[in-house]
C-alpha positions in Angstrom: 16.8 -12.2 18.5 14.0 -13.0 16.4 14.3 -13.3 12.4 12.6 -11.2 10.7 9.8 -12.2 7.8 10.5 -11.3 4.2 7.3 -9.1 4.5 9.3 -7.3 7.4 12.6 -6.9 5.3 10.5 -5.5 2.6 8.8 -3.2 4.6 12.1 -1.8 6.1 13.8 -1.8 2.7 11.1 0.3 1.1 11.5 2.7 4.1 15.3 2.8 4.2 16.1 2.8 0.7 13.6 5.4 -1.3 13.3 4.6 -5.0 13.2 0.6 -4.4 10.0 -1.3 -4.7 7.4 -0.9 -2.3 4.9 -3.1 -0.2 1.4 -2.7 -0.1 0.5 -1.9 3.4 -3.0 -3.6 3.0 -2.0 -6.9 1.0 1.9 -6.9 1.8 2.7 -7.7 -2.0 4.8 -5.6 -3.9 2.9 -2.5 -5.3 5.1 -2.8 -8.8 5.9 1.1 -8.5 8.7 2.9 -6.4 8.5 6.3 -4.4 8.2 8.6 -7.5 5.0 7.1 -8.5 3.8 5.4 -5.6 -0.5 5.4 -4.9 -2.0 6.7 -1.8 -5.4 7.3 -1.0 -7.2 10.5 -0.2 -6.3 9.6 3.3 -2.9 9.0 3.0 -3.0 5.4 3.4 -0.4 3.7 1.6 1.6 2.6 -0.5 -1.1 0.6 -2.2 -1.0 -1.8 -5.0 -3.5 -1.1 -7.7 -6.2 -3.7 -6.7 -6.3 -2.8 -3.3 -6.6 0.9 -4.4 -9.2 0.0 -6.4 -10.8 -2.2 -3.5 -10.5 0.9 -1.2 -12.2 3.3 -3.9 -15.0 0.7 -4.3 -15.6 0.9 -0.1 -15.7 4.4 0.0 -18.4 4.6 -3.0 -20.5 1.8 -1.5 -20.3 4.0 2.0 -21.3 7.0 0.0 -24.3 5.5 -1.4 -25.4 4.1 1.8 -25.3 7.7 3.2 -27.5 9.1 0.6 
């Protein structure tokens, strides 16, 4: 059996123990939030940390500008 990485353990804990610290799906860093105040994109991508959420919003805005 192969040992799990710290980020794998954190993901399992976030999924199995609601209300505990969550890990950002984009950068694997703690979101500094829990299930009650988690951040997801409009497409339900998440949970996200605030930095990745802001980066995602910028990408969406840039795509919108290019479409015009």
